[in-house]
C-alpha positions as CSV (number, residue, x, y, z in Angstrom):
1,X,-37.6,-4.8,11.4
2,X,-35.8,-6.3,14.4
3,X,-37.9,-9.4,14.1
4,X,-36.7,-9.9,10.5
5,X,-33.2,-10.1,11.8
6,X,-34.0,-12.1,14.9
7,X,-35.8,-14.9,13.2
8,X,-32.9,-15.8,10.9
9,X,-30.6,-15.7,13.9
10,X,-32.9,-18.0,15.9
11,X,-33.2,-20.3,12.8
12,X,-29.4,-20.5,12.5
13,X,-29.1,-21.3,16.2
14,X,-31.7,-24.0,15.9
15,X,-30.0,-25.5,12.8
16,X,-26.7,-25.5,14.7
17,X,-28.3,-27.3,17.6
18,X,-30.2,-29.8,15.5
19,X,-27.6,-30.5,12.8
20,X,-25.4,-32.8,14.9
21,X,-28.4,-34.9,16.0
22,X,-29.9,-35.2,12.6
23,X,-26.6,-36.1,10.9
24,X,-25.8,-38.8,13.5
25,X,-29.3,-40.3,13.8
26,X,-29.9,-41.1,10.1
27,X,-32.0,-40.2,7.1
28,X,-35.4,-40.1,8.9
29,X,-34.2,-37.5,11.4
30,X,-32.6,-35.5,8.6
31,X,-36.0,-35.5,6.9
32,X,-37.8,-34.4,10.1
33,X,-35.1,-31.7,10.5
34,X,-36.0,-30.5,6.9
35,X,-39.7,-30.4,7.9
36,X,-38.9,-28.3,10.9
37,X,-37.1,-25.8,8.6
38,X,-40.2,-25.8,6.3
39,X,-42.4,-25.2,9.3
40,X,-40.2,-22.2,10.2
41,X,-40.9,-20.8,6.8
42,X,-44.6,-21.4,7.0
43,X,-44.8,-19.8,10.4
44,X,-43.1,-16.7,9.1
45,X,-45.3,-16.6,6.0
46,X,-48.5,-17.0,8.1
47,X,-47.4,-14.2,10.4
48,X,-47.0,-12.0,7.3
49,X,-50.5,-12.9,6.1
50,X,-51.9,-12.2,9.5
51,X,-50.4,-8.7,9.5
52,X,-51.5,-8.1,5.9
53,X,-55.2,-9.1,6.6
54,X,-55.5,-7.9,10.2
55,X,-58.0,-5.2,9.1
56,X,-60.2,-7.6,7.1
57,X,-63.8,-6.8,7.8
58,X,-65.4,-9.9,6.2
59,X,-68.1,-11.6,8.3
60,X,-66.1,-14.9,8.1
61,X,-62.3,-14.5,8.4
62,X,-59.4,-16.9,8.4
63,X,-58.2,-17.6,12.0
64,X,-54.5,-16.9,11.6
65,X,-53.8,-17.1,15.4
66,X,-55.2,-20.7,15.4
67,X,-53.1,-21.6,12.3
68,X,-50.0,-20.1,13.9
69,X,-50.7,-22.0,17.1
70,X,-51.0,-25.3,15.2
71,X,-47.8,-24.6,13.2
72,X,-45.8,-23.6,16.2
73,X,-47.1,-26.6,18.2
74,X,-46.2,-29.0,15.4
75,X,-42.8,-27.4,15.0
76,X,-42.1,-27.5,18.7
77,X,-43.1,-31.2,19.0
78,X,-41.2,-32.2,15.9
79,X,-38.0,-30.4,17.1
80,X,-38.5,-32.0,20.5
81,X,-38.6,-35.4,18.8
82,X,-35.2,-34.7,17.3
83,X,-33.8,-33.7,20.7
84,X,-35.2,-36.8,22.6
85,X,-33.3,-39.9,23.4
86,X,-33.4,-42.2,20.3
87,X,-34.7,-45.2,22.2
88,X,-38.2,-43.6,22.7
89,X,-40.7,-45.0,20.2
90,X,-43.3,-42.6,18.7
91,X,-46.1,-44.6,17.1
92,X,-47.8,-41.5,15.6
93,X,-47.0,-38.0,14.6
94,X,-47.8,-35.0,16.9
95,X,-51.6,-34.5,17.4
96,X,-53.1,-31.4,15.8
97,X,-54.4,-28.6,17.8
98,X,-58.2,-28.7,17.7
99,X,-58.9,-25.0,17.1
100,X,-61.0,-24.1,14.0
101,X,-59.4,-22.2,11.2
102,X,-62.4,-20.0,10.7
103,X,-63.6,-17.1,12.8
104,X,-67.1,-15.5,12.6
105,X,-67.8,-11.9,13.6
């Protein structure tokens, strides 16, 4: 249960750090900030699914670690964008992680 308490605290700390940057920078940064919050939710939900289906014995299983890696990387890069100097131009969104989302036994 400590992680249930720690995650919201981390999220609150992140929101406090990002809120000034997103409110000053404009609507696009505010939208990206909202995406970061949604990614936090998806990461938590995927972690729960990974725990729930950890004992799945199917020959082909969903690769939750790969999904979590992609979500965390996208979240990290998106949050880093919000913290960078505003003069840096990003012509494309963060690149996806190239790991497959299926695992074979």
